[in-house]
C-alpha positions in Angstrom: -63.2 4.5 3.5 -61.1 2.7 1.0 -57.5 1.7 2.0 -54.9 2.3 -1.3 -52.9 -0.1 -1.9 -48.6 0.7 -2.1 -46.4 -1.3 -4.4 -42.6 -1.7 -3.9 -42.3 1.2 -5.6 -44.0 3.8 -4.2 -42.5 3.0 -0.3 -39.4 2.4 -2.6 -39.8 6.4 -3.3 -41.8 7.2 0.6 -37.7 6.1 1.6 -35.7 7.3 -0.4 -37.4 10.9 -0.4 -37.7 10.3 3.3 -33.5 9.3 3.4 -33.1 12.5 1.1 -34.6 14.5 2.9 -33.1 13.8 6.7 -29.6 13.2 5.5 -29.7 17.2 3.5 -30.2 18.7 6.7 -27.9 16.8 8.5 -25.2 17.7 5.2 -26.4 20.9 5.1 -25.9 22.0 8.7 -22.3 20.6 8.5 -21.2 23.5 5.6 -17.9 20.8 4.8 -17.7 20.2 1.4 -16.2 16.8 0.9 -18.9 15.5 2.4 -21.6 17.1 -0.2 -19.3 15.9 -2.3 -20.8 12.7 -0.8 -24.0 13.1 0.4 -24.9 14.2 -3.3 -22.4 11.2 -5.3 -24.8 9.0 -2.0 -27.4 10.0 -3.7 -27.4 10.0 -6.8 -26.5 5.6 -6.8 -29.6 5.6 -4.7 -32.1 6.6 -6.2 -31.2 6.1 -10.0 -30.5 2.0 -9.0 -34.8 2.5 -7.6 -35.0 4.0 -10.9 -33.0 0.7 -12.4 -34.9 -2.3 -10.9 -38.9 -0.4 -11.0 -38.7 0.1 -14.6 -36.4 -2.5 -16.1 -39.5 -4.2 -17.9 -38.4 -7.9 -16.3 -39.0 -6.6 -13.2 -40.5 -8.4 -10.9 -41.5 -7.3 -7.2 
């Protein structure tokens, strides 16, 4: 059975997906609009930072 090599970008993608899903579950149950806004800003910053980090031409894993 072959093992798949995981790149740092793959690990970050999985981590972001887990954080996104779990935090969405918590926020959706709260119903507080301020929490929704804070959550959305945080998710945009996190995903944007990951995109910038892994798409730079000088990326070093």
